[in-house]
DSSP file (Angstrom, degrees, kcal/mol; ACC not computed):
  #  RESIDUE AA STRUCTURE BP1 BP2  ACC     N-H-->O    O-->H-N    N-H-->O    O-->H-N    TCO  KAPPA ALPHA  PHI   PSI    X-CA   Y-CA   Z-CA
    1    1 A M     >        0   0    0      0, 0.0     4,-2.1     0, 0.0     5,-0.1   0.000 360.0 360.0 360.0 -41.8   90.6   46.8   89.4
    2    2 A L  H  >  +     0   0    0      2,-0.2     4,-2.5     1,-0.2     5,-0.2   0.890 360.0  52.2 -64.6 -39.6   90.5   49.9   87.2
    3    3 A K  H  > S+     0   0    0      1,-0.2     4,-2.5     2,-0.2    -1,-0.2   0.912 109.5  49.3 -62.1 -42.0   90.0   52.1   90.3
    4    4 A K  H  > S+     0   0    0      2,-0.2     4,-2.5     1,-0.2    -1,-0.2   0.898 110.9  49.6 -65.2 -39.8   93.0   50.6   92.0
    5    5 A A  H  X S+     0   0    0     -4,-2.1     4,-2.4     2,-0.2    -2,-0.2   0.909 112.0  48.1 -65.8 -42.2   95.1   51.1   88.9
    6    6 A L  H  X S+     0   0    0     -4,-2.5     4,-2.5     2,-0.2    -2,-0.2   0.907 111.9  50.0 -64.3 -41.1   94.1   54.8   88.6
    7    7 A F  H  X S+     0   0    0     -4,-2.5     4,-2.6     2,-0.2    -2,-0.2   0.935 111.6  47.6 -61.7 -46.1   94.7   55.3   92.3
    8    8 A M  H  X S+     0   0    0     -4,-2.5     4,-2.2     2,-0.2    -2,-0.2   0.888 112.3  49.7 -63.6 -39.9   98.2   53.8   92.0
    9    9 A A  H  X S+     0   0    0     -4,-2.4     4,-1.8     2,-0.2    -1,-0.2   0.919 112.5  47.2 -65.6 -42.8   99.0   55.9   89.0
   10   10 A S  H  X S+     0   0    0     -4,-2.5     4,-2.3     1,-0.2    -2,-0.2   0.907 111.3  51.7 -63.7 -41.7   97.9   59.1   90.7
   11   11 A L  H  X S+     0   0    0     -4,-2.6     4,-2.5     1,-0.2    -1,-0.2   0.895 107.9  51.0 -63.6 -40.5   99.8   58.2   93.8
   12   12 A S  H  X S+     0   0    0     -4,-2.2     4,-1.8     2,-0.2    -1,-0.2   0.875 109.4  51.0 -67.2 -35.7  103.0   57.6   91.8
   13   13 A V  H  X S+     0   0    0     -4,-1.8     4,-1.1     2,-0.2    -2,-0.2   0.927 112.1  47.1 -64.9 -44.0  102.7   61.0   90.1
   14   14 A L  H  < S+     0   0    0     -4,-2.3     3,-0.4     1,-0.2    -2,-0.2   0.910 113.3  47.4 -63.9 -42.7  102.2   62.7   93.5
   15   15 A L  H  < S+     0   0    0     -4,-2.5    -1,-0.2     1,-0.2    -2,-0.2   0.819 112.4  49.7 -69.8 -29.7  105.1   61.0   95.1
   16   16 A A  H  < S+     0   0    0     -4,-1.8    -1,-0.2    -5,-0.2    -2,-0.2   0.667  87.5 104.9 -82.3 -16.7  107.4   61.7   92.1
   17   17 A A  S  < S-     0   0    0     -4,-1.1     2,-0.0    -3,-0.4    -3,-0.0  -0.388  81.0-109.1 -67.2 139.3  106.5   65.4   92.0
   18   18 A P        -     0   0    0      0, 0.0     2,-0.4     0, 0.0    -1,-0.1  -0.382  31.8-130.2 -66.2 147.2  109.2   67.7   93.4
   19   19 A T        -     0   0    0     -3,-0.1     2,-0.3    -2,-0.0    -3,-0.0  -0.782  17.6-117.3-100.5 144.7  108.4   69.3   96.7
   20   20 A A        -     0   0    0     -2,-0.4     2,-0.3     2,-0.0    -1,-0.0  -0.599  24.6-142.7 -79.4 137.3  108.7   73.0   97.3
   21   21 A Q    >>  -     0   0    0     -2,-0.3     3,-1.9     1,-0.1     4,-0.7  -0.668  25.2-111.6 -94.3 154.6  111.2   74.0  100.0
   22   22 A A  G >4 S+     0   0    0      1,-0.3     3,-1.0    -2,-0.3    -1,-0.1   0.848 118.5  60.4 -55.0 -35.0  110.5   77.0  102.3
   23   23 A A  G 34 S+     0   0    0      1,-0.2    -1,-0.3     4,-0.0     4,-0.1   0.743  99.6  57.5 -66.6 -21.2  113.3   78.9  100.6
   24   24 A D  G <4 S+     0   0    0     -3,-1.9    -1,-0.2     2,-0.1    -2,-0.2   0.674  87.7  92.9 -81.6 -18.1  111.4   78.6   97.3
   25   25 A W  S << S-     0   0    0     -3,-1.0     2,-0.1    -4,-0.7     3,-0.0  -0.500  86.8-106.4 -78.9 144.2  108.2   80.3   98.6
   26   26 A P        -     0   0    0      0, 0.0     2,-0.4     0, 0.0    -1,-0.1  -0.410  38.2-104.1 -67.6 145.3  107.9   84.0   98.2
   27   27 A K        -     0   0    0     -4,-0.1     2,-0.4    -2,-0.1    -4,-0.0  -0.567  40.3-147.7 -69.3 124.5  108.4   86.1  101.3
   28   28 A Q        -     0   0    0     -2,-0.4     2,-0.3    -3,-0.0    -1,-0.0  -0.796   1.3-143.4 -99.9 136.0  105.0   87.1  102.5
   29   29 A S        +     0   0    0     -2,-0.4     2,-0.3   101,-0.2   101,-0.1  -0.702  24.9 173.1 -90.5 148.2  104.3   90.4  104.2
   30   30 A Y        -     0   0    0     -2,-0.3     2,-0.7    30,-0.0   105,-0.1  -0.968  36.2-105.7-148.8 165.6  101.8   90.6  107.0
   31   31 A L        -     0   0    0    104,-0.4     2,-0.1    -2,-0.3    30,-0.1  -0.844  36.6-145.5 -97.3 115.8  100.5   93.0  109.5
   32   32 A S     >  -     0   0    0     -2,-0.7     4,-2.2     1,-0.1     5,-0.1  -0.356  21.2-117.1 -77.4 159.8  101.7   92.2  113.0
   33   33 A L  H  > S+     0   0    0      1,-0.2     4,-2.6     2,-0.2     5,-0.2   0.879 115.5  56.2 -61.1 -39.1   99.7   92.8  116.1
   34   34 A E  H  > S+     0   0    0      1,-0.2     4,-2.1     2,-0.2    -1,-0.2   0.913 108.7  45.3 -62.6 -43.8  102.3   95.2  117.4
   35   35 A L  H  > S+     0   0    0      2,-0.2     4,-2.4     1,-0.2    -1,-0.2   0.904 112.1  52.7 -66.2 -40.0  102.0   97.3  114.2
   36   36 A A  H  X S+     0   0    0     -4,-2.2     4,-2.3     1,-0.2    -2,-0.2   0.929 111.4  46.0 -60.4 -45.5   98.2   97.2  114.4
   37   37 A Q  H  X S+     0   0    0     -4,-2.6     4,-2.6     1,-0.2    -1,-0.2   0.881 111.1  52.3 -66.6 -37.9   98.2   98.4  118.0
   38   38 A K  H  X S+     0   0    0     -4,-2.1     4,-2.3    -5,-0.2    -1,-0.2   0.913 110.5  48.2 -63.5 -42.2  100.7  101.2  117.2
   39   39 A A  H  X S+     0   0    0     -4,-2.4     4,-2.2     2,-0.2    -2,-0.2   0.916 111.8  49.7 -63.9 -43.8   98.6  102.4  114.3
   40   40 A V  H  X S+     0   0    0     -4,-2.3     4,-2.6     2,-0.2    -2,-0.2   0.936 112.2  47.5 -60.6 -47.5   95.4  102.4  116.5
   41   41 A N  H  X S+     0   0    0     -4,-2.6     4,-2.2     1,-0.2    -2,-0.2   0.908 112.5  48.1 -63.8 -42.8   97.1  104.3  119.3
   42   42 A A  H  X S+     0   0    0     -4,-2.3     4,-2.2     2,-0.2    -1,-0.2   0.879 112.2  50.6 -65.4 -36.9   98.6  107.0  117.0
   43   43 A T  H  X S+     0   0    0     -4,-2.2     4,-2.6     2,-0.2     5,-0.2   0.938 110.3  48.2 -65.9 -47.2   95.2  107.4  115.3
   44   44 A L  H  X S+     0   0    0     -4,-2.6     4,-2.7     1,-0.2    -2,-0.2   0.904 111.5  51.2 -59.8 -41.5   93.4  107.8  118.6
   45   45 A T  H  X S+     0   0    0     -4,-2.2     4,-2.6     2,-0.2    -1,-0.2   0.924 110.4  48.8 -61.9 -45.5   96.0  110.4  119.8
   46   46 A K  H  X S+     0   0    0     -4,-2.2     4,-2.0     2,-0.2    -2,-0.2   0.943 114.2  45.1 -60.5 -49.1   95.7  112.4  116.6
   47   47 A C  H  <>S+     0   0    0     -4,-2.6     5,-3.4     1,-0.2     4,-0.5   0.908 112.8  50.5 -64.1 -40.8   91.9  112.5  116.8
   48   48 A K  H ><5S+     0   0    0     -4,-2.7     3,-1.1     3,-0.2    -1,-0.2   0.920 109.8  51.0 -62.4 -43.1   91.9  113.3  120.5
   49   49 A T  H 3<5S+     0   0    0     -4,-2.6    -1,-0.2     1,-0.3    -2,-0.2   0.865 110.8  49.4 -60.3 -36.7   94.4  116.2  119.8
   50   50 A D  T 3<5S-     0   0    0     -4,-2.0    -1,-0.3    -5,-0.2    -2,-0.2   0.503 123.8-106.8 -81.8  -4.3   92.0  117.4  117.1
   51   51 A G  T < 5S+     0   0    0     -3,-1.1     2,-0.4    -4,-0.5    -3,-0.2   0.699  74.7 133.4  90.4  20.9   89.0  117.2  119.4
   52   52 A Y      < -     0   0    0     -5,-3.4     2,-0.8    -6,-0.2    -1,-0.3  -0.898  47.4-148.6-111.2 133.5   87.3  114.1  118.0
   53   53 A N        +     0   0    0     -2,-0.4    22,-0.4    89,-0.3     2,-0.2  -0.871  41.4 155.6 -97.4 108.7   86.0  111.2  120.0
   54   54 A V        -     0   0    0     -2,-0.8    17,-2.9    20,-0.2     2,-0.4  -0.754  43.6-127.1-130.5 169.8   86.4  108.2  117.7
   55   55 A S  E     -AB  70 141A   0     86,-2.3    86,-2.2    15,-0.3     2,-0.4  -0.923  25.0-160.3-112.5 148.3   86.8  104.5  117.5
   56   56 A V  E     -AB  69 140A   0     13,-3.0    13,-2.2    -2,-0.4     2,-0.4  -0.993   8.1-176.2-131.5 136.8   89.7  103.0  115.5
   57   57 A A  E     -AB  68 139A   0     82,-2.4    82,-2.7    -2,-0.4     2,-0.4  -0.984  10.1-164.2-132.3 144.7   90.0   99.5  114.0
   58   58 A V  E     -AB  67 138A   0      9,-2.7     8,-3.1    -2,-0.4     9,-1.7  -0.999  13.6-174.5-125.6 130.1   92.7   97.6  112.2
   59   59 A V  E     -AB  65 137A   0     78,-2.5    78,-1.8    -2,-0.4     6,-0.2  -0.828  21.3-118.9-119.0 159.2   92.0   94.4  110.3
   60   60 A D  E >   - B   0 136A   0      4,-2.4     3,-2.2    -2,-0.3    76,-0.3  -0.189  49.1 -79.0 -84.2-174.9   94.2   92.0  108.5
   61   61 A R  T 3  S+     0   0    0     74,-0.9    75,-0.2     1,-0.3    -1,-0.1   0.808 132.3  52.2 -57.7 -32.9   94.0   91.1  104.8
   62   62 A G  T 3  S-     0   0    0     73,-0.2    -1,-0.3     2,-0.1     3,-0.1   0.415 121.0-106.2 -84.9   2.1   91.1   88.8  105.4
   63   63 A G  S <  S+     0   0    0     -3,-2.2     2,-0.3     1,-0.3    -2,-0.1   0.576  70.8 147.3  85.0   9.2   89.1   91.5  107.2
   64   64 A N        -     0   0    0      1,-0.1    -4,-2.4    23,-0.1    -1,-0.3  -0.636  55.5-106.4 -82.6 134.7   89.7   89.9  110.6
   65   65 A L  E     +A   59   0A   0     -2,-0.3    -6,-0.3    -6,-0.2     3,-0.1  -0.379  41.5 168.6 -63.7 127.1   90.0   92.3  113.5
   66   66 A L  E     -     0   0A   0     -8,-3.1     2,-0.3     1,-0.4    -7,-0.2   0.761  68.3  -3.2-102.4 -42.4   93.6   92.7  114.8
   67   67 A S  E     +A   58   0A   0     -9,-1.7    -9,-2.7   -31,-0.1    -1,-0.4  -0.989  60.6 172.5-154.8 141.9   93.2   95.7  117.1
   68   68 A Q  E     +A   57   0A   0     -2,-0.3     2,-0.3   -11,-0.2   -11,-0.2  -0.988   2.7 167.8-151.7 143.7   90.4   98.1  118.0
   69   69 A S  E     -A   56   0A   0    -13,-2.2   -13,-3.0    -2,-0.3     2,-0.4  -0.982  12.5-158.2-150.3 158.5   90.0  100.9  120.6
   70   70 A R  E     -A   55   0A   0     -2,-0.3   -15,-0.3   -15,-0.3   -17,-0.0  -0.999  26.5-112.0-142.2 144.7   87.6  103.7  121.3
   71   71 A H    >   -     0   0    0    -17,-2.9     3,-2.2    -2,-0.4   -18,-0.1  -0.510  37.2-118.4 -66.5 140.8   87.6  107.0  123.1
   72   72 A P  T 3  S+     0   0    0      0, 0.0    -1,-0.1     0, 0.0   -19,-0.0   0.752 114.1  48.1 -56.4 -24.5   85.3  106.7  126.2
   73   73 A M  T 3  S+     0   0    0    -19,-0.1   -20,-0.1     2,-0.0     2,-0.1   0.379  84.5 115.5 -98.5   4.0   83.1  109.5  124.8
   74   74 A A  S <  S-     0   0    0     -3,-2.2   -20,-0.2   -20,-0.2    68,-0.1  -0.467  76.0-101.0 -71.8 145.4   82.8  108.1  121.2
   75   75 A G    >   -     0   0    0    -22,-0.4     3,-1.5    -2,-0.1     4,-0.4  -0.264  26.8-116.0 -64.1 153.1   79.3  107.0  120.2
   76   76 A P  T >> S+     0   0    0      0, 0.0     3,-0.9     0, 0.0     4,-0.6   0.788 113.0  62.3 -62.9 -27.2   78.5  103.3  120.3
   77   77 A H  H 3> S+     0   0    0      1,-0.2     4,-2.0     2,-0.2     5,-0.2   0.703  87.3  74.0 -70.5 -18.3   77.9  103.3  116.5
   78   78 A T  H <> S+     0   0    0     -3,-1.5     4,-2.2     1,-0.2     5,-0.2   0.754  85.9  63.3 -70.4 -22.4   81.6  104.2  116.0
   79   79 A I  H <> S+     0   0    0     -3,-0.9     4,-1.8    -4,-0.4    -1,-0.2   0.967 110.2  37.0 -64.3 -52.2   82.8  100.7  116.9
   80   80 A G  H  X S+     0   0    0     -4,-0.6     4,-2.5     1,-0.2    -2,-0.2   0.868 116.5  52.9 -68.6 -37.0   81.0   99.1  114.0
   81   81 A S  H  X S+     0   0    0     -4,-2.0     4,-2.4     2,-0.2     5,-0.2   0.904 108.8  49.1 -69.0 -38.7   81.7  101.9  111.6
   82   82 A S  H  X S+     0   0    0     -4,-2.2     4,-2.1     2,-0.2   -25,-0.3   0.922 114.5  45.0 -66.5 -41.6   85.4  101.9  112.2
   83   83 A Q  H  X S+     0   0    0     -4,-1.8     4,-2.7    -5,-0.2    -2,-0.2   0.905 113.4  50.8 -67.7 -39.5   85.6   98.1  111.8
   84   84 A G  H  X S+     0   0    0     -4,-2.5     4,-2.5     2,-0.2    36,-0.9   0.887 110.3  48.7 -64.7 -39.3   83.4   98.3  108.7
   85   85 A K  H  X S+     0   0    0     -4,-2.4     4,-2.2     2,-0.2    -1,-0.2   0.897 112.4  48.8 -67.4 -40.0   85.6  101.0  107.1
   86   86 A A  H  X S+     0   0    0     -4,-2.1     4,-2.4    -5,-0.2     5,-0.2   0.932 112.7  48.1 -63.6 -45.3   88.7   99.0  107.8
   87   87 A F  H  X S+     0   0    0     -4,-2.7     4,-2.9     1,-0.2     5,-0.3   0.918 110.3  52.7 -59.8 -44.5   87.2   95.9  106.3
   88   88 A T  H  X S+     0   0    0     -4,-2.5     4,-2.9    30,-0.3     6,-0.3   0.924 112.1  43.9 -59.2 -47.2   86.0   97.8  103.3
   89   89 A S  H  X S+     0   0    0     -4,-2.2     4,-1.7     2,-0.2     5,-0.3   0.883 115.2  48.2 -68.8 -38.4   89.5   99.2  102.6
   90   90 A A  H  < S+     0   0    0     -4,-2.4    -2,-0.2    -5,-0.2    -1,-0.2   0.911 118.5  41.2 -66.0 -41.0   91.2   95.9  103.2
   91   91 A S  H  < S+     0   0    0     -4,-2.9    -2,-0.2    -5,-0.2    -3,-0.2   0.911 124.3  33.7 -73.5 -44.6   88.8   94.1  101.0
   92   92 A M  H  < S-     0   0    0     -4,-2.9    -3,-0.2    -5,-0.3    -2,-0.2   0.612  98.0-131.0 -93.3 -13.7   88.5   96.6   98.1
   93   93 A G  S  < S+     0   0    0     -4,-1.7    -3,-0.1    -5,-0.3    -4,-0.1   0.744  74.0  79.5  73.7  24.0   92.1   97.8   98.2
   94   94 A R  S    S-     0   0    0     -5,-0.3    -1,-0.2    -6,-0.3    -2,-0.2  -0.974  92.5 -71.2-152.8 163.7   91.2  101.5   98.2
   95   95 A P     >  -     0   0    0      0, 0.0     4,-1.5     0, 0.0     3,-0.4  -0.318  38.9-131.8 -58.8 139.0   90.1  104.2  100.6
   96   96 A S  H  > S+     0   0    0     29,-1.9     4,-2.0     1,-0.2    27,-0.2   0.840 107.6  56.3 -63.1 -32.8   86.5  103.8  101.7
   97   97 A G  H  > S+     0   0    0     28,-0.5     4,-2.4     1,-0.2    -1,-0.2   0.848 102.4  55.6 -66.6 -34.1   85.8  107.5  100.9
   98   98 A Q  H  > S+     0   0    0     -3,-0.4     4,-2.4     2,-0.2    -1,-0.2   0.881 107.3  49.8 -65.1 -38.1   87.0  107.0   97.4
   99   99 A L  H  X S+     0   0    0     -4,-1.5     4,-2.5     2,-0.2    -2,-0.2   0.912 109.5  51.2 -65.0 -42.4   84.5  104.2   96.9
  100  100 A A  H  X S+     0   0    0     -4,-2.0     4,-2.1     1,-0.2    -2,-0.2   0.921 112.2  46.5 -61.2 -43.3   81.7  106.4   98.3
  101  101 A Q  H  X S+     0   0    0     -4,-2.4     4,-2.1     2,-0.2    -1,-0.2   0.908 110.9  52.4 -64.6 -42.2   82.7  109.2   95.8
  102  102 A M  H  X S+     0   0    0     -4,-2.4     4,-1.8     1,-0.2    -2,-0.2   0.902 110.3  47.6 -62.1 -42.0   82.9  106.7   93.0
  103  103 A I  H  < S+     0   0    0     -4,-2.5     6,-0.2     1,-0.2    -1,-0.2   0.885 110.1  53.5 -66.8 -38.2   79.4  105.4   93.7
  104  104 A G  H  < S+     0   0    0     -4,-2.1    -2,-0.2    -5,-0.2    -1,-0.2   0.876 114.3  41.2 -62.8 -37.3   78.1  109.0   94.0
  105  105 A E  H  < S+     0   0    0     -4,-2.1    -1,-0.2     1,-0.3    -2,-0.2   0.751 125.3  35.5 -81.6 -25.3   79.5  109.8   90.5
  106  106 A K    ><  -     0   0    0     -4,-1.8     3,-2.8    -5,-0.2    -1,-0.3  -0.727  66.9-175.9-131.1  81.6   78.5  106.5   88.9
  107  107 A P  G >  S+     0   0    0      0, 0.0     3,-2.0     0, 0.0     4,-0.2   0.713  77.6  73.6 -55.8 -22.7   75.1  105.4   90.4
  108  108 A F  G 3  S+     0   0    0      1,-0.3     3,-0.5     2,-0.1    -5,-0.1   0.669  90.4  61.2 -66.4 -12.6   75.2  102.1   88.5
  109  109 A L  G X  S+     0   0    0     -3,-2.8     3,-2.5    -6,-0.2     4,-0.3   0.376  70.0 105.2 -89.8   3.5   77.9  101.0   91.0
  110  110 A N  G X   +     0   0    0     -3,-2.0     3,-1.7     1,-0.3     4,-0.3   0.752  63.3  75.1 -57.2 -24.5   75.5  101.3   93.9
  111  111 A G  G >  S+     0   0    0     -3,-0.5     3,-1.5     1,-0.3     4,-0.3   0.702  75.8  78.1 -61.9 -18.6   75.3   97.5   94.0
  112  112 A L  G X  S+     0   0    0     -3,-2.5     3,-1.4     1,-0.3     4,-0.4   0.848  84.0  64.1 -57.3 -32.8   78.8   97.5   95.6
  113  113 A R  G <  S+     0   0    0     -3,-1.7    -1,-0.3    -4,-0.3     3,-0.2   0.771 103.8  46.5 -61.8 -25.5   77.0   98.5   98.9
  114  114 A D  G <  S+     0   0    0     -3,-1.5    -1,-0.3    -4,-0.3    -2,-0.2   0.377  83.8  93.8-100.9   4.2   75.2   95.2   98.9
  115  115 A M  S <  S+     0   0    0     -3,-1.4     2,-0.3    -4,-0.3    -1,-0.2   0.876 102.3   3.3 -64.7 -37.5   78.1   92.9   98.1
  116  116 A D    >   -     0   0    0     -4,-0.4     3,-1.9    -3,-0.2    -1,-0.3  -0.975  64.4-134.1-152.9 132.2   78.9   92.2  101.7
  117  117 A S  T 3  S+     0   0    0     -2,-0.3    -2,-0.1     1,-0.3    -1,-0.1   0.671 104.0  64.2 -65.1 -15.3   77.1   93.3  104.9
  118  118 A R  T 3  S+     0   0    0    -31,-0.1   -30,-0.3     2,-0.0    -1,-0.3   0.608  78.0 107.1 -83.5 -11.4   80.4   94.2  106.5
  119  119 A L    <   -     0   0    0     -3,-1.9     2,-0.5    -6,-0.1   -34,-0.2  -0.469  46.9-172.6 -70.0 134.7   81.2   96.9  103.9
  120  120 A V        -     0   0    0    -36,-0.9     2,-1.4    -2,-0.2   -32,-0.1  -0.936   7.1-162.7-126.5 106.4   80.8  100.5  105.2
  121  121 A I        +     0   0    0     -2,-0.5     2,-0.3   -22,-0.1   -36,-0.1  -0.607  49.5 105.8 -98.4  77.5   81.2  102.9  102.2
  122  122 A L  S    S-     0   0    0     -2,-1.4     3,-0.4   -41,-0.1   -25,-0.1  -0.947  78.7 -82.7-142.0 156.3   81.9  106.2  104.0
  123  123 A G  S    S+     0   0    0     -2,-0.3    24,-0.1   -26,-0.2    26,-0.1  -0.289  95.6  71.9 -62.0 147.0   85.1  108.1  104.3
  124  124 A G        +     0   0    0      1,-0.4    16,-1.6    25,-0.1     2,-0.4   0.349  68.9 100.6 129.3  -2.9   87.5  107.0  107.0
  125  125 A G  E     -C  139   0A   0     -3,-0.4   -29,-1.9    14,-0.2   -28,-0.5  -0.924  42.1-178.3-114.6 139.1   89.0  103.7  105.9
  126  126 A L  E     -C  138   0A   0     12,-2.7    12,-2.7    -2,-0.4   -36,-0.1  -0.991  26.9-119.0-132.5 140.9   92.4  103.2  104.3
  127  127 A P  E     -C  137   0A   0      0, 0.0     2,-0.6     0, 0.0    10,-0.3  -0.443  24.1-134.1 -71.2 153.2   94.1  100.1  103.0
  128  128 A I  E     -C  136   0A   0      8,-3.0     7,-2.9    -2,-0.1     8,-1.2  -0.956  23.9-174.1-111.4 121.2   97.4   99.1  104.6
  129  129 A V  E     -C  134   0A   0     -2,-0.6     2,-0.4     5,-0.3     5,-0.2  -0.968   5.7-178.6-121.3 125.4  100.1   98.1  102.2
  130  130 A I  E >  S-C  133   0A   0      3,-2.6     3,-1.9    -2,-0.5  -101,-0.2  -0.991  74.4  -9.0-124.4 129.5  103.5   96.7  103.2
  131  131 A N  T 3  S-     0   0    0     -2,-0.4    -1,-0.1     1,-0.3  -102,-0.1   0.858 130.4 -55.5  52.4  39.1  106.2   95.9  100.7
  132  132 A G  T 3  S+     0   0    0      1,-0.2     2,-0.5    -3,-0.1    -1,-0.3   0.525 116.9 111.5  76.7   5.3  103.8   96.4   97.9
  133  133 A E  E <  S- C   0 130A   0     -3,-1.9    -3,-2.6  -103,-0.0     2,-0.5  -0.945  71.0-124.2-117.1 130.5  101.3   93.9   99.3
  134  134 A R  E     + C   0 129A   0     -2,-0.5    -5,-0.3    -5,-0.2     3,-0.1  -0.598  37.2 166.4 -71.6 120.1   97.9   94.8  100.8
  135  135 A V  E     -     0   0A   0     -7,-2.9   -74,-0.9    -2,-0.5  -104,-0.4   0.426  54.8 -43.9-118.0  -2.7   97.9   93.4  104.3
  136  136 A G  E     -BC  60 128A   0     -8,-1.2    -8,-3.0   -76,-0.3     2,-0.3  -0.988  54.1 -99.8 169.2-161.5   94.9   95.0  105.9
  137  137 A G  E     -BC  59 127A   0    -78,-1.8   -78,-2.5    -2,-0.3     2,-0.4  -0.990  12.2-144.8-153.7 155.2   93.0   98.1  106.5
  138  138 A I  E     -BC  58 126A   0    -12,-2.7   -12,-2.7    -2,-0.3     2,-0.4  -0.975  19.1-172.1-122.9 139.3   92.5  100.8  109.1
  139  139 A G  E     -BC  57 125A   0    -82,-2.7   -82,-2.4    -2,-0.4     2,-0.4  -0.987   7.9-166.8-135.5 144.4   89.2  102.5  109.8
  140  140 A V  E     -B   56   0A   0    -16,-1.6     2,-0.4    -2,-0.4   -84,-0.2  -0.987   6.5-177.8-129.1 137.0   88.1  105.4  111.9
  141  141 A G  E     +B   55   0A   0    -86,-2.2   -86,-2.3    -2,-0.4   -59,-0.1  -0.999  54.0  47.8-135.8 134.6   84.6  106.4  112.9
  142  142 A G        +     0   0    0      1,-0.5   -89,-0.3    -2,-0.4   -67,-0.1   0.171  65.9 115.5 130.9 -19.7   83.3  109.4  114.9
  143  143 A A  S    S-     0   0    0    -91,-0.2     2,-2.6     2,-0.1    -1,-0.5  -0.416  82.6 -98.3 -73.2 158.8   84.9  112.6  113.6
  144  144 A P  S    S+     0   0    0      0, 0.0     2,-0.1     0, 0.0    -1,-0.1  -0.319 102.1  16.4 -78.9  62.2   82.4  115.0  112.1
  145  145 A G  S >> S-     0   0    0     -2,-2.6     4,-1.9   -22,-0.1     3,-0.8  -0.348  77.0-113.5 143.2 137.2   83.2  114.0  108.5
  146  146 A G  H 3> S+     0   0    0      1,-0.3     4,-2.5     2,-0.2     5,-0.2   0.822 114.5  60.7 -60.5 -32.5   84.8  111.1  106.7
  147  147 A H  H 3> S+     0   0    0      1,-0.2     4,-1.6     2,-0.2    -1,-0.3   0.836 106.1  47.4 -65.3 -31.0   87.6  113.3  105.5
  148  148 A L  H <> S+     0   0    0     -3,-0.8     4,-1.9     2,-0.2    -2,-0.2   0.876 109.7  52.2 -76.4 -39.0   88.6  114.0  109.2
  149  149 A D  H  X S+     0   0    0     -4,-1.9     4,-2.3     1,-0.2    -2,-0.2   0.923 110.2  50.4 -57.0 -44.0   88.4  110.3  110.0
  150  150 A E  H  X S+     0   0    0     -4,-2.5     4,-2.6     1,-0.2    -2,-0.2   0.874 105.1  55.5 -65.8 -38.5   90.7  109.6  107.1
  151  151 A E  H  X S+     0   0    0     -4,-1.6     4,-1.5     1,-0.2    -1,-0.2   0.912 110.1  46.8 -59.9 -41.9   93.2  112.3  108.3
  152  152 A C  H  X S+     0   0    0     -4,-1.9     4,-1.7     2,-0.2    -2,-0.2   0.917 111.0  51.1 -66.0 -42.5   93.4  110.5  111.6
  153  153 A A  H  X S+     0   0    0     -4,-2.3     4,-2.1     1,-0.2    -2,-0.2   0.890 106.0  55.9 -61.1 -39.4   93.8  107.1  110.0
  154  154 A Q  H  X S+     0   0    0     -4,-2.6     4,-2.3     1,-0.2    -1,-0.2   0.878 104.3  53.5 -61.8 -37.0   96.6  108.6  107.8
  155  155 A E  H  X S+     0   0    0     -4,-1.5     4,-1.7     2,-0.2    -1,-0.2   0.891 106.7  52.4 -63.9 -39.3   98.4  109.6  111.0
  156  156 A G  H  X S+     0   0    0     -4,-1.7     4,-0.6     1,-0.2    -2,-0.2   0.894 110.1  47.9 -63.3 -40.1   98.2  106.0  112.3
  157  157 A L  H ><>S+     0   0    0     -4,-2.1     5,-2.7     1,-0.2     3,-1.0   0.895 108.4  54.3 -67.2 -39.5   99.7  104.7  109.1
  158  158 A A  H ><5S+     0   0    0     -4,-2.3     3,-1.7     1,-0.3    -1,-0.2   0.865 100.3  61.8 -61.4 -35.2  102.5  107.3  109.3
  159  159 A A  H 3<5S+     0   0    0     -4,-1.7    -1,-0.3     1,-0.3    -2,-0.2   0.753 107.4  43.8 -64.2 -23.4  103.3  106.0  112.8
  160  160 A I  T <<5S-     0   0    0     -3,-1.0    -1,-0.3    -4,-0.6    -2,-0.2   0.169 128.1 -95.8-108.0  17.4  104.1  102.6  111.4
  161  161 A G  T < 5S+     0   0    0     -3,-1.7     2,-0.5     1,-0.2    -3,-0.2   0.700  82.8 128.7  84.3  20.5  106.1  103.9  108.4
  162  162 A I      <       0   0    0     -5,-2.7    -1,-0.2    -8,-0.1    -2,-0.2  -0.936 360.0 360.0-112.3 127.5  103.4  103.9  105.7
  163  163 A K              0   0    0     -2,-0.5    -5,-0.1    -3,-0.1    -1,-0.1   0.445 360.0 360.0 -95.3 360.0  102.8  107.1  103.8
């Protein structure tokens, strides 16, 4: 009898609670497939122009792959490294190269490398922020240096209006 009374009381509270209307919800930004593909294509073009055979990946806020492509001459390891760099930047909210530098300067942070097996803490990944909200990450692997991967990634972001 007590269980039934508690259930009924809980049910009446739930039914009496005001419901949120769609207009009350904050407008959420997200990264569309079209923008992801545009960023990937612009990045590949920049790297190819600079003479680098790379792979490029774009992930959403949750680290899920939205778009990925690779130059036919890019090494097979570049597929995983580009996705890992994109995941790292989307997850941690900062450039993957900045994390690598931070760990180098503060060795007690080395445990960050072991937080998630998908993290790749090397230069070449950048977070993607739209309307002040982190919505994903872009990662590049295959140029002869993380700073060069990052330059290509920056070109991909510029192509979709992100500076």
